[in-house]
Structure formats: structure tokens, C-alpha cells
C-alpha atoms as one frame of an Amber mdcrd trajectory, in Angstrom:
protein
  23.635 -53.430  -8.598  20.498 -55.212  -8.759  17.503 -53.819 -10.563  16.235
 -52.934  -7.258  18.863 -51.172  -6.003  19.162 -48.995  -9.376  15.273 -47.692
  -8.810  16.009 -46.877  -5.460  19.071 -44.980  -6.366  16.980 -43.129  -9.200
  14.139 -42.585  -6.893  16.616 -40.843  -4.416  18.105 -38.498  -7.291  14.391
 -37.861  -7.988  13.214 -36.712  -4.351  16.888 -34.594  -4.662  16.254 -33.305
  -7.598  12.129 -32.245  -6.430  13.262 -31.263  -2.849  15.933 -28.951  -5.081
  13.656 -27.646  -7.161  11.057 -26.785  -4.151  14.119 -25.105  -2.317  14.557
 -22.712  -5.165  11.173 -21.852  -5.576  10.623 -21.014  -2.018  13.822 -18.805
  -2.146  12.764 -16.816  -5.132   9.071 -16.505  -3.416  11.028 -15.418  -0.064
  13.172 -12.939  -2.150  10.650 -11.330  -3.715   8.734 -10.630  -0.511  11.364
  -9.518   0.835  12.263  -7.346  -2.029  14.374  -4.230  -0.478  12.051  -0.980
  -0.046  12.679   1.747  -2.116  11.989   5.741  -1.745   9.054   5.056  -4.350
   7.349   2.593  -2.002   7.508   5.216   0.754   5.842   7.647  -1.659   3.102
   5.021  -2.708   2.658   3.639   0.617   1.664   7.312   2.020  -0.743   7.926
  -1.529  -2.325   4.377   0.010  -2.379   5.745   3.078  -4.133   8.865   2.267
  -6.755   7.557   0.209  -7.811   4.320   1.853  -7.424   5.207   5.663  -9.281
   8.429   5.465 -12.487   6.219   4.350 -12.600   5.210   7.746 -10.798   7.607
   9.905  -8.771  10.426  10.346  -5.283  10.166   9.648  -4.463  12.373  12.702
  -4.101   9.603  15.179  -2.080   7.380  13.016   0.175   9.969  12.246   1.225
  10.747  15.535   1.486   7.058  16.594   4.938   5.950  16.871   5.202   2.509
  17.163   7.508  -0.050  15.744   6.943  -2.207  12.724   5.427  -5.030  14.622
   2.836  -2.412  15.965   2.113  -1.285  12.520   2.107  -4.736  11.469  -0.785
  -5.747  13.784  -2.730  -2.112  13.069  -2.809  -2.584   9.791  -4.148  -6.601
  10.717  -6.611  -4.993  12.642  -7.602  -2.614  10.222  -7.953  -5.153   7.687
 -10.439  -7.219   9.847 -12.381  -3.949  10.023 -12.928  -3.760   6.512  -9.828
  -2.027   5.469  -9.240  -2.794   1.759  -5.582  -2.968   0.632  -3.748  -5.150
  -2.155  -0.758  -6.721  -0.635   1.225  -4.451  -2.502  -0.430  -1.096  -0.988
  -0.240  -2.942   2.348   3.580  -3.635   1.775   3.863   0.457   1.081   1.801
   1.397   3.437   3.635  -0.598   6.311   6.310   0.860   4.674   5.434   4.576
   4.991   4.171   4.174   8.247   7.484   2.782   9.931   9.747   5.574   7.992
   7.065   8.141   9.505   7.508   6.176  12.665  11.537   6.245  12.711  11.577
   9.902  11.499   9.593  10.952  14.468  11.380   8.672  17.032  14.965   8.773
  15.781  15.392  12.428  14.354  13.595  14.083  17.238  16.467  12.802  19.776
  19.054  15.612  18.508  16.458  18.032  17.516  12.674  19.143  16.594  10.866
  17.951  13.762   9.476  21.290  12.491  12.873  22.366  10.458  13.239  19.064
   8.292   9.290  19.265   7.360   9.636  22.596   6.349  12.397  21.154   3.777
  11.766  19.800   0.295  14.091  18.229  -1.463  14.573  14.926  -3.925  15.584
  11.505  -2.303  19.273  11.651  -3.140  19.257  15.067  -0.860  17.791  13.816
   1.921  20.106  10.472   1.986  23.116  13.189   2.299  21.537  15.370   4.600
  20.122  12.192   6.813  23.900  10.258   6.508  25.231  13.592   7.817  22.914
  14.171  10.627  23.435  10.096  11.385  27.589  10.932  11.504  27.042  13.081
  14.236  25.753  10.265  16.460  27.112   6.940  15.001  25.111   3.735  15.533
  22.075   5.785  16.200  20.438   5.018  12.503  20.725   2.285  10.454  21.419
   1.986   6.844  17.768   0.863   6.952  16.324   3.764   8.704  18.428   6.400
   6.825  17.165   4.980   3.655  13.721   4.955   4.916  13.510   8.378   6.655
  14.754   9.977   3.607  11.881   7.926   1.759   9.235   9.503   4.121  11.018
  13.176   3.650  10.795  12.941   0.118   7.292  11.354   0.289   6.014  14.242
   2.082   6.992  16.573  -0.666   5.836  19.756   0.302   3.579  19.553   3.392
   5.213  21.301   6.505   2.982  18.985   9.125   2.947  15.611   9.867  -0.548
  16.047  10.942
């Protein structure tokens, strides 16, 4: 093999190696950004929501609002453009809290009123069991992600018996 061919092969290997390193780095960054949501994220999201959003407006309006993840993302972007300051982690947690709240309001109200679950105070695992039991009565109504989110929301609400 000629020297120029050897150099070309070496450059190809280097390019492939560099591409692989970049790809692995990108995948690791994506995995970190797409970490699974925990009920602790929802609890901390509620705290960040209450501490930060009250600075500019009452909490009643956003708590009454029932929208999907994309709409909440737009709302949070709008609030940031209006001066709201949240860390990246807080923003993700507030988003998860608001998405969980909306899922609770939208999905649970199909079968029953919201007052009864709001009057209960349970630990996360007990809420998971309750929400799974309810979900089994109407298969395919709740995804596993929604069950986790709703359980996280109900845990985060603590002893509060009203949304707003």
C-alpha cells in the first residue's frame, strides 16, 4: 500500500473515531436532558412554581388552566420573556408539575370529581397504587407516564385540599 493510501486510511479511521465520540457525547447529553421524571421533580416543581410565579401574578389562573405539555412550554417561554427567572432544572420541574396537574384535572375528572382525591393525603407509592387501580377501570385512558405524573402531583399537593 502506498504512503498516500495509508494516510487516507488513517484519516478515515480518525474521522470515524471523531464522529463516534461526538455521537456518544450527543447521546449522553440527550440522556441527561431526557432524564425520567420523578415524583421529587414534581414536588420541587410545585415549590419552584409557588415561589417564583407568585412574584408576578396570582397562582389561581395557571392552576385553573388545563393544557398539554406543548402549551405549558409556550407559557413558560412567554413568562421567561416577560422576566421570570428559573434555572434550567427549575423550569423542567415546574413544567412537569404543571403537566401533571393538567393530567390530573383532565383525566381524573372523566370518571369522578376532583374533590375526593384532593382531600386525601398519601405517600407516592400509595398514590401509584390508587391511580393504577382507577386506571384499570378504564383501560388505555392513562399511560404509565400519566400514572406517574398524576401520582407525583397528588403527592406534591401534600395536605392542600384545593387546587386554587
